[in-house]
PAVO-895334 format. One record per residue: residue number from 1; residue in three letters; x, y, z of N, C-alpha, C in turn. Coordinates in steps of 0.02 Angstrom, whole numbers, plus 50000, padded with zeros to 5 digits. Layout:
BEGIN
[NUM, 'ala', [X, Y, Z], [X, Y, Z], [X, Y, Z]]
...
! end
This chain:
BEGIN
[1, 'met', [50056, 49957, 49993], [50002, 50006, 50002], [50048, 50073, 50010]]
[2, 'asp', [50106, 50068, 50024], [50131, 50106, 50017], [50183, 50115, 49955]]
[3, 'ala', [50169, 50081, 49924], [50219, 50073, 49852], [50159, 50114, 49831]]
[4, 'val', [50088, 50101, 49824], [50036, 50116, 49802], [50060, 50205, 49792]]
[5, 'lys', [50047, 50215, 49851], [50045, 50302, 49873], [50098, 50323, 49832]]
[6, 'his', [50169, 50287, 49836], [50218, 50308, 49832], [50216, 50333, 49742]]
[7, 'tyr', [50187, 50272, 49714], [50190, 50308, 49652], [50130, 50324, 49613]]
[8, 'glu', [50077, 50346, 49675], [50025, 50411, 49666], [49988, 50317, 49588]]
[9, 'leu', [49976, 50283, 49605], [49912, 50225, 49569], [49851, 50239, 49597]]
[10, 'asp', [49827, 50244, 49548], [49751, 50262, 49576], [49705, 50176, 49581]]
[11, 'ile', [49729, 50166, 49637], [49732, 50085, 49670], [49691, 50084, 49731]]
[12, 'ser', [49628, 50057, 49755], [49605, 50065, 49819], [49585, 49999, 49835]]
[13, 'arg', [49588, 49948, 49805], [49574, 49877, 49835], [49615, 49867, 49826]]
[14, 'ser', [49639, 49796, 49885], [49714, 49750, 49914], [49659, 49689, 49951]]
[15, 'phe', [49676, 49651, 49932], [49668, 49551, 49955], [49731, 49530, 49973]]
[16, 'phe', [49754, 49537, 50020], [49798, 49503, 50079], [49786, 49419, 50108]]
[17, 'leu', [49793, 49366, 50063], [49791, 49294, 50058], [49830, 49248, 50124]]
[18, 'ala', [49886, 49303, 50143], [49928, 49259, 50196], [49952, 49184, 50131]]
[19, 'gly', [49972, 49210, 50075], [50001, 49166, 50035], [49961, 49110, 49991]]
[20, 'ala', [49883, 49105, 50005], [49861, 49068, 49978], [49829, 49094, 49899]]
[21, 'leu', [49840, 49050, 49874], [49800, 49056, 49784], [49773, 49135, 49784]]
[22, 'pro', [49774, 49168, 49740], [49710, 49232, 49706], [49680, 49234, 49656]]
[23, 'tyr', [49716, 49155, 49616], [49658, 49177, 49549], [49597, 49165, 49570]]
[24, 'pro', [49564, 49121, 49615], [49500, 49102, 49635], [49439, 49164, 49649]]
[25, 'tyr', [49476, 49195, 49676], [49431, 49265, 49672], [49438, 49300, 49623]]
[26, 'met', [49439, 49303, 49562], [49465, 49327, 49499], [49383, 49370, 49492]]
[27, 'lys', [49347, 49303, 49477], [49249, 49320, 49456], [49214, 49354, 49518]]
[28, 'ser', [49247, 49368, 49589], [49231, 49411, 49637], [49229, 49474, 49623]]
[29, 'val', [49291, 49484, 49584], [49309, 49571, 49563], [49313, 49580, 49483]]
[30, 'asn', [49286, 49528, 49447], [49264, 49535, 49390], [49330, 49574, 49332]]
[31, 'ala', [49403, 49512, 49366], [49458, 49505, 49323], [49457, 49475, 49274]]
[32, 'val', [49496, 49503, 49226], [49508, 49454, 49144], [49567, 49431, 49148]]
[33, 'leu', [49638, 49447, 49175], [49685, 49412, 49189], [49726, 49405, 49232]]
[34, 'tyr', [49771, 49355, 49239], [49801, 49340, 49315], [49866, 49317, 49290]]
[35, 'leu', [49915, 49362, 49316], [50001, 49367, 49291], [50035, 49354, 49346]]
[36, 'ser', [50082, 49311, 49343], [50136, 49285, 49398], [50203, 49272, 49366]]
[37, 'thr', [50239, 49258, 49419], [50312, 49255, 49364], [50314, 49154, 49425]]
[38, 'asn', [50265, 49135, 49449], [50247, 49073, 49434], [50247, 49042, 49387]]
[39, 'lys', [50260, 48981, 49352], [50242, 48958, 49289], [50205, 48898, 49344]]
[40, 'leu', [50240, 48883, 49365], [50181, 48807, 49382], [50115, 48839, 49389]]
[41, 'glu', [50088, 48901, 49475], [50041, 48920, 49480], [50003, 48944, 49424]]
[42, 'val', [50043, 48951, 49357], [49998, 49010, 49307], [49962, 48914, 49283]]
[43, 'glu', [50026, 48880, 49262], [49983, 48816, 49214], [49931, 48779, 49266]]
[44, 'thr', [49942, 48796, 49313], [49893, 48774, 49347], [49804, 48808, 49358]]
[45, 'ala', [49816, 48857, 49351], [49762, 48918, 49316], [49749, 48904, 49265]]
[46, 'val', [49775, 48906, 49214], [49744, 48903, 49171], [49702, 48818, 49149]]
[47, 'asp', [49726, 48778, 49186], [49696, 48712, 49186], [49643, 48702, 49216]]
[48, 'leu', [49620, 48760, 49257], [49561, 48763, 49311], [49508, 48822, 49242]]
[49, 'gly', [49530, 48856, 49206], [49482, 48876, 49170], [49504, 48947, 49184]]
[50, 'phe', [49551, 48970, 49218], [49570, 49062, 49211], [49598, 49077, 49189]]
[51, 'pro', [49602, 49135, 49150], [49629, 49171, 49096], [49719, 49203, 49143]]
[52, 'ala', [49778, 49158, 49140], [49827, 49185, 49164], [49876, 49180, 49121]]
[53, 'gly', [49970, 49214, 49134], [49996, 49194, 49083], [50073, 49215, 49149]]
[54, 'his', [50083, 49183, 49112], [50189, 49198, 49140], [50222, 49225, 49130]]
[55, 'val', [50240, 49284, 49181], [50273, 49347, 49148], [50365, 49309, 49152]]
[56, 'leu', [50386, 49308, 49094], [50438, 49313, 49090], [50488, 49364, 49117]]
[57, 'pro', [50577, 49342, 49117], [50625, 49383, 49135], [50621, 49446, 49078]]
[58, 'cys', [50631, 49507, 49079], [50626, 49541, 49051], [50669, 49612, 49076]]
[59, 'arg', [50741, 49645, 49027], [50798, 49658, 49032], [50786, 49734, 49010]]
[60, 'ser', [50731, 49756, 48968], [50719, 49811, 48950], [50696, 49849, 48995]]
[61, 'leu', [50701, 49933, 48982], [50670, 49982, 49038], [50605, 50011, 48998]]
[62, 'pro', [50557, 50035, 49037], [50486, 50069, 49004], [50553, 50142, 48994]]
[63, 'val', [50515, 50171, 48948], [50553, 50266, 48894], [50492, 50282, 48942]]
[64, 'asp', [50508, 50316, 48993], [50458, 50363, 49027], [50433, 50399, 48993]]
[65, 'lys', [50467, 50454, 48950], [50434, 50499, 48884], [50374, 50493, 48854]]
[66, 'asp', [50390, 50406, 48845], [50316, 50360, 48808], [50258, 50363, 48837]]
[67, 'lys', [50214, 50401, 48810], [50151, 50393, 48844], [50076, 50355, 48828]]
[68, 'gln', [50115, 50314, 48763], [50071, 50279, 48727], [50071, 50204, 48781]]
[69, 'leu', [50021, 50168, 48763], [50017, 50097, 48776], [50005, 50057, 48738]]
[70, 'arg', [50058, 50014, 48711], [50038, 49963, 48649], [50054, 49897, 48676]]
[71, 'ile', [49965, 49876, 48661], [49982, 49808, 48670], [49977, 49758, 48628]]
[72, 'ala', [50039, 49690, 48620], [50018, 49640, 48558], [50009, 49571, 48588]]
[73, 'phe', [49986, 49540, 48522], [49912, 49481, 48563], [49956, 49441, 48488]]
[74, 'asp', [49940, 49369, 48496], [49965, 49319, 48462], [49893, 49302, 48444]]
[75, 'phe', [49877, 49272, 48406], [49806, 49254, 48366], [49802, 49173, 48411]]
[76, 'asp', [49786, 49144, 48386], [49785, 49060, 48391], [49814, 49038, 48469]]
[77, 'gly', [49761, 49026, 48497], [49769, 49001, 48575], [49790, 49054, 48614]]
[78, 'val', [49791, 49101, 48593], [49781, 49174, 48635], [49721, 49206, 48647]]
[79, 'ile', [49693, 49232, 48576], [49633, 49279, 48594], [49596, 49208, 48565]]
[80, 'val', [49616, 49184, 48519], [49546, 49127, 48505], [49562, 49035, 48549]]
[81, 'asp', [49509, 48997, 48528], [49543, 48942, 48541], [49604, 48928, 48499]]
[82, 'asp', [49623, 48858, 48516], [49657, 48819, 48454], [49622, 48781, 48440]]
[83, 'glu', [49571, 48798, 48403], [49549, 48737, 48357], [49562, 48723, 48294]]
[84, 'ala', [49609, 48793, 48252], [49658, 48782, 48186], [49734, 48753, 48233]]
[85, 'glu', [49754, 48773, 48263], [49813, 48743, 48297], [49806, 48690, 48306]]
[86, 'gln', [49753, 48630, 48307], [49747, 48570, 48330], [49748, 48547, 48249]]
[87, 'val', [49701, 48548, 48192], [49735, 48566, 48119], [49817, 48515, 48095]]
[88, 'tyr', [49820, 48595, 48108], [49914, 48588, 48102], [49933, 48534, 48141]]
[89, 'asp', [49922, 48555, 48210], [49972, 48475, 48243], [49959, 48445, 48213]]
[90, 'ser', [49931, 48414, 48217], [49885, 48358, 48201], [49905, 48315, 48138]]
[91, 'ser', [49899, 48369, 48085], [49918, 48341, 48028], [50008, 48380, 48007]]
[92, 'lys', [50032, 48406, 48003], [50097, 48438, 48001], [50100, 48467, 47939]]
[93, 'asn', [50035, 48475, 47925], [50034, 48500, 47836], [50020, 48548, 47835]]
[94, 'leu', [50050, 48618, 47808], [50023, 48668, 47821], [49975, 48690, 47764]]
[95, 'asp', [49968, 48661, 47708], [49935, 48679, 47641], [49853, 48637, 47675]]
[96, 'met', [49857, 48589, 47731], [49812, 48559, 47738], [49751, 48610, 47806]]
[97, 'phe', [49819, 48642, 47827], [49813, 48704, 47869], [49747, 48740, 47851]]
[98, 'his', [49801, 48795, 47789], [49758, 48847, 47751], [49707, 48834, 47718]]
[99, 'glu', [49691, 48736, 47697], [49630, 48721, 47658], [49575, 48704, 47725]]
[100, 'his', [49610, 48708, 47763], [49537, 48696, 47840], [49533, 48779, 47849]]
[101, 'glu', [49562, 48813, 47848], [49543, 48887, 47873], [49500, 48909, 47796]]
[102, 'arg', [49509, 48909, 47749], [49511, 48944, 47665], [49420, 48910, 47688]]
[103, 'ile', [49388, 48841, 47703], [49343, 48824, 47702], [49285, 48851, 47775]]
[104, 'asn', [49334, 48852, 47824], [49309, 48883, 47895], [49301, 48973, 47865]]
[105, 'arg', [49299, 48989, 47814], [49329, 49074, 47849], [49283, 49104, 47863]]
[106, 'glu', [49226, 49101, 47859], [49138, 49137, 47873], [49129, 49112, 47923]]
[107, 'lys', [49176, 49066, 47983], [49136, 49033, 48029], [49184, 49056, 48106]]
[108, 'pro', [49170, 49101, 48134], [49199, 49149, 48203], [49238, 49099, 48234]]
[109, 'leu', [49293, 49098, 48251], [49337, 49044, 48304], [49304, 49047, 48376]]
[110, 'gln', [49322, 49020, 48410], [49284, 49018, 48465], [49324, 49075, 48525]]
[111, 'ser', [49314, 49092, 48574], [49369, 49133, 48620], [49416, 49098, 48642]]
[112, 'gly', [49454, 49111, 48638], [49530, 49106, 48693], [49544, 49131, 48755]]
[113, 'pro', [49590, 49128, 48800], [49603, 49134, 48845], [49603, 49215, 48865]]
[114, 'leu', [49624, 49258, 48818], [49625, 49327, 48834], [49564, 49379, 48783]]
[115, 'met', [49529, 49325, 48753], [49473, 49351, 48735], [49445, 49411, 48772]]
[116, 'pro', [49408, 49428, 48829], [49394, 49449, 48862], [49428, 49515, 48891]]
[117, 'leu', [49489, 49503, 48899], [49541, 49547, 48913], [49527, 49592, 48836]]
[118, 'leu', [49549, 49555, 48776], [49552, 49603, 48717], [49473, 49659, 48702]]
[119, 'lys', [49425, 49621, 48716], [49355, 49646, 48732], [49376, 49708, 48766]]
[120, 'his', [49388, 49707, 48841], [49391, 49766, 48854], [49430, 49814, 48846]]
[121, 'ile', [49512, 49801, 48819], [49555, 49848, 48791], [49500, 49887, 48728]]
[122, 'ser', [49463, 49845, 48727], [49438, 49871, 48642], [49397, 49942, 48644]]
[123, 'gln', [49360, 49931, 48702], [49320, 49986, 48737], [49336, 50041, 48740]]
[124, 'phe', [49411, 50039, 48775], [49458, 50102, 48772], [49490, 50121, 48723]]
[125, 'gln', [49489, 50077, 48675], [49512, 50081, 48585], [49476, 50139, 48547]]
[126, 'lys', [49403, 50100, 48588], [49345, 50131, 48537], [49337, 50222, 48555]]
[127, 'leu', [49353, 50238, 48608], [49356, 50291, 48626], [49419, 50358, 48619]]
[128, 'glu', [49470, 50304, 48630], [49527, 50349, 48586], [49521, 50368, 48519]]
[129, 'arg', [49489, 50316, 48492], [49495, 50338, 48407], [49433, 50388, 48414]]
[130, 'gln', [49374, 50381, 48445], [49322, 50451, 48423], [49374, 50502, 48458]]
[131, 'lys', [49409, 50517, 48507], [49445, 50574, 48520], [49493, 50596, 48453]]
[132, 'ala', [49525, 50579, 48458], [49559, 50566, 48394], [49520, 50611, 48340]]
[133, 'gln', [49481, 50571, 48312], [49442, 50602, 48254], [49392, 50698, 48273]]
[134, 'asp', [49382, 50699, 48357], [49353, 50745, 48359], [49427, 50799, 48378]]
[135, 'asp', [49497, 50765, 48367], [49536, 50832, 48411], [49593, 50806, 48354]]
[136, 'ala', [49603, 50820, 48304], [49659, 50800, 48242], [49738, 50811, 48304]]
[137, 'ala', [49746, 50851, 48343], [49799, 50850, 48372], [49815, 50798, 48424]]
[138, 'tyr', [49778, 50758, 48447], [49738, 50695, 48504], [49785, 50653, 48478]]
[139, 'thr', [49824, 50618, 48515], [49873, 50549, 48515], [49837, 50499, 48525]]
[140, 'gln', [49820, 50452, 48502], [49812, 50391, 48523], [49835, 50362, 48572]]
[141, 'met', [49822, 50342, 48641], [49849, 50336, 48693], [49869, 50249, 48705]]
[142, 'val', [49801, 50223, 48664], [49792, 50141, 48662], [49789, 50119, 48596]]
[143, 'arg', [49833, 50089, 48585], [49866, 50028, 48537], [49851, 49957, 48531]]
[144, 'ile', [49817, 49911, 48508], [49819, 49862, 48488], [49839, 49828, 48442]]
[145, 'ala', [49891, 49786, 48445], [49910, 49744, 48383], [49908, 49683, 48386]]
[146, 'val', [49888, 49639, 48315], [49900, 49558, 48326], [49953, 49539, 48298]]
[147, 'val', [49993, 49504, 48317], [50077, 49476, 48279], [50049, 49409, 48278]]
[148, 'thr', [50026, 49383, 48214], [50016, 49313, 48198], [50055, 49251, 48160]]
[149, 'ala', [50082, 49223, 48173], [50085, 49175, 48114], [50061, 49155, 48044]]
[150, 'arg', [50003, 49162, 48058], [49963, 49166, 48008], [49957, 49187, 47954]]
[151, 'asn', [49975, 49174, 47887], [49966, 49227, 47827], [49915, 49198, 47776]]
[152, 'ala', [49902, 49239, 47693], [49852, 49216, 47667], [49861, 49138, 47645]]
[153, 'pro', [49813, 49107, 47655], [49741, 49117, 47630], [49706, 49138, 47705]]
[154, 'ser', [49734, 49114, 47757], [49694, 49095, 47830], [49711, 49168, 47859]]
[155, 'his', [49706, 49216, 47824], [49695, 49268, 47857], [49620, 49298, 47885]]
[156, 'glu', [49601, 49269, 47819], [49524, 49282, 47826], [49442, 49245, 47899]]
[157, 'arg', [49485, 49199, 47912], [49461, 49173, 47973], [49483, 49210, 48027]]
[158, 'leu', [49522, 49244, 48004], [49560, 49302, 48092], [49516, 49378, 48059]]
[159, 'ile', [49523, 49398, 48001], [49477, 49467, 48015], [49389, 49450, 48014]]
[160, 'asn', [49373, 49385, 47985], [49300, 49383, 47997], [49288, 49357, 48079]]
[161, 'thr', [49339, 49334, 48116], [49298, 49306, 48211], [49334, 49369, 48226]]
[162, 'leu', [49347, 49422, 48199], [49349, 49497, 48240], [49305, 49535, 48229]]
[163, 'ala', [49303, 49537, 48175], [49254, 49579, 48134], [49155, 49554, 48149]]
[164, 'ser', [49162, 49506, 48180], [49094, 49489, 48209], [49088, 49469, 48305]]
[165, 'leu', [49169, 49518, 48326], [49160, 49531, 48373], [49165, 49625, 48396]]
[166, 'glu', [49167, 49643, 48321], [49175, 49708, 48314], [49236, 49755, 48346]]
[167, 'ile', [49307, 49691, 48345], [49356, 49731, 48364], [49407, 49729, 48319]]
[168, 'asp', [49453, 49802, 48312], [49482, 49825, 48285], [49546, 49829, 48302]]
[169, 'thr', [49602, 49812, 48268], [49660, 49801, 48280], [49713, 49880, 48262]]
[170, 'asp', [49717, 49924, 48272], [49773, 49954, 48242], [49821, 49940, 48181]]
[171, 'glu', [49872, 49883, 48211], [49929, 49837, 48202], [49887, 49759, 48174]]
[172, 'leu', [49913, 49741, 48119], [49893, 49674, 48095], [49977, 49650, 48081]]
[173, 'phe', [49989, 49593, 48097], [50065, 49577, 48057], [50038, 49502, 48061]]
[174, 'leu', [50024, 49475, 47968], [50010, 49409, 47964], [50090, 49375, 47945]]
[175, 'thr', [50142, 49363, 47994], [50214, 49353, 47986], [50239, 49297, 47944]]
[176, 'gly', [50174, 49244, 47956], [50186, 49171, 47886], [50265, 49162, 47883]]
[177, 'gly', [50290, 49157, 47959], [50373, 49120, 47962], [50410, 49164, 47974]]
[178, 'ile', [50406, 49216, 47969], [50461, 49271, 47989], [50478, 49270, 48072]]
[179, 'glu', [50519, 49274, 48110], [50521, 49287, 48163], [50493, 49343, 48200]]
[180, 'lys', [50462, 49342, 48246], [50390, 49402, 48283], [50453, 49430, 48290]]
[181, 'asn', [50492, 49425, 48332], [50546, 49465, 48362], [50570, 49523, 48331]]
[182, 'lys', [50580, 49499, 48243], [50603, 49554, 48194], [50539, 49626, 48206]]
[183, 'ile', [50465, 49609, 48211], [50401, 49663, 48214], [50415, 49699, 48261]]
[184, 'leu', [50439, 49644, 48324], [50416, 49660, 48391], [50473, 49732, 48397]]
[185, 'glu', [50524, 49729, 48394], [50611, 49777, 48395], [50544, 49828, 48348]]
[186, 'val', [50550, 49824, 48308], [50502, 49900, 48282], [50448, 49916, 48320]]
[187, 'leu', [50395, 49864, 48310], [50325, 49902, 48362], [50353, 49927, 48427]]
[188, 'lys', [50403, 49896, 48452], [50411, 49885, 48521], [50333, 49917, 48582]]
[189, 'pro', [50306, 49863, 48582], [50262, 49826, 48629], [50289, 49832, 48682]]
[190, 'his', [50224, 49861, 48753], [50246, 49867, 48829], [50221, 49804, 48839]]
[191, 'ile', [50183, 49759, 48809], [50183, 49689, 48829], [50155, 49648, 48761]]
[192, 'phe', [50169, 49579, 48776], [50169, 49533, 48708], [50150, 49469, 48737]]
[193, 'phe', [50097, 49440, 48704], [50057, 49396, 48724], [50082, 49353, 48688]]
[194, 'asp', [50084, 49289, 48702], [50091, 49205, 48665], [50099, 49147, 48702]]
[195, 'asp', [50076, 49097, 48655], [50061, 49039, 48693], [50115, 49009, 48663]]
[196, 'gln', [50169, 49012, 48611], [50233, 48979, 48610], [50282, 49013, 48620]]
[197, 'ile', [50332, 48967, 48681], [50377, 48996, 48714], [50435, 48998, 48672]]
[198, 'gly', [50435, 48965, 48601], [50480, 48975, 48554], [50484, 49042, 48515]]
[199, 'his', [50430, 49079, 48517], [50419, 49176, 48495], [50445, 49209, 48549]]
[200, 'leu', [50410, 49191, 48592], [50420, 49239, 48658], [50521, 49219, 48691]]
[201, 'thr', [50537, 49171, 48696], [50601, 49186, 48714], [50649, 49225, 48670]]
[202, 'pro', [50650, 49236, 48608], [50673, 49293, 48575], [50675, 49369, 48592]]
[203, 'ala', [50610, 49370, 48615], [50600, 49425, 48630], [50575, 49443, 48684]]
[204, 'ser', [50605, 49406, 48721], [50583, 49427, 48807], [50655, 49470, 48815]]
[205, 'asp', [50688, 49470, 48811], [50737, 49522, 48847], [50717, 49602, 48802]]
[206, 'ser', [50698, 49600, 48748], [50689, 49684, 48746], [50622, 49698, 48761]]
[207, 'thr', [50584, 49649, 48752], [50499, 49658, 48764], [50457, 49601, 48796]]
[208, 'pro', [50428, 49657, 48832], [50397, 49631, 48896], [50351, 49561, 48883]]
[209, 'ser', [50360, 49500, 48900], [50332, 49451, 48877], [50287, 49410, 48931]]
[210, 'val', [50251, 49376, 48910], [50191, 49323, 48939], [50177, 49290, 48897]]
[211, 'his', [50195, 49205, 48942], [50183, 49157, 48914], [50103, 49114, 48949]]
[212, 'ile', [50056, 49110, 48876], [49995, 49105, 48898], [49989, 49007, 48904]]
[213, 'pro', [50004, 48976, 48955], [50018, 48896, 48913], [49946, 48858, 48920]]
[214, 'phe', [49925, 48874, 48880], [49830, 48857, 48835], [49857, 48815, 48777]]
[215, 'gly', [49811, 48777, 48772], [49797, 48740, 48700], [49842, 48665, 48692]]
[216, 'val', [49842, 48651, 48601], [49858, 48603, 48615], [49946, 48595, 48612]]
[217, 'lys', [49963, 48635, 48596], [50048, 48628, 48587], [50073, 48647, 48655]]
[218, 'asn', [50040, 48662, 48710], [50078, 48663, 48773], [50066, 48606, 48805]]
[219, 'arg', [50002, 48577, 48760], [49989, 48511, 48821], [50043, 48467, 48784]]
[220, 'arg', [50072, 48460, 48719], [50099, 48420, 48712], [50178, 48453, 48698]]
[221, 'asp', [50176, 48492, 48710], [50256, 48538, 48753], [50266, 48483, 48818]]
[222, 'ala', [50213, 48480, 48881], [50211, 48448, 48935], [50198, 48383, 48927]]
[223, 'ile', [50208, 48343, 48890], [50219, 48277, 48893], [50283, 48249, 48869]]
! end
């Protein structure tokens, strides 16, 4: 509480649990994300259906003059479920994956663990966009990016899924095999969420990164 006061944070509620796990209380406070540096704790939370992420070590420091908040998300296994990842994981055939997504391009994917978080942030983003339209001198302070390994033609299902939820992104990167770290070094998000540790490890030195241990690829890696 002293730290909250020292940094003049607008925080008034606090739960003190004597070491008990906090994520069971998420619904009571309408929380949409639980973050921890404790990997096992996060994995347990995700297995129980809570939206949680493992915060990786990062050596970068925030730039105080940067007043914009940039949040980057992977798509499959993070924003949406792992339906499409299961198709690729079972076949290891990229053409089959693209064909599956082309056939189902009009069928929105089901929500993944961080969809509630994205929906909440999207509401702030819409207010920001309206303010920017009303005031040409205003700089949008909240920006949303999707950085995904998808590329054409599987991009259509991604776009249609977000459109069905009336969610827009400020940036969309269909990397198609390009190292995501190369994109993140330019984008400079303040936090990046991905379900694959292989994408996060190269990025985490310079980009605050969070592993979402959800879906078939994490279940396979755990075996």
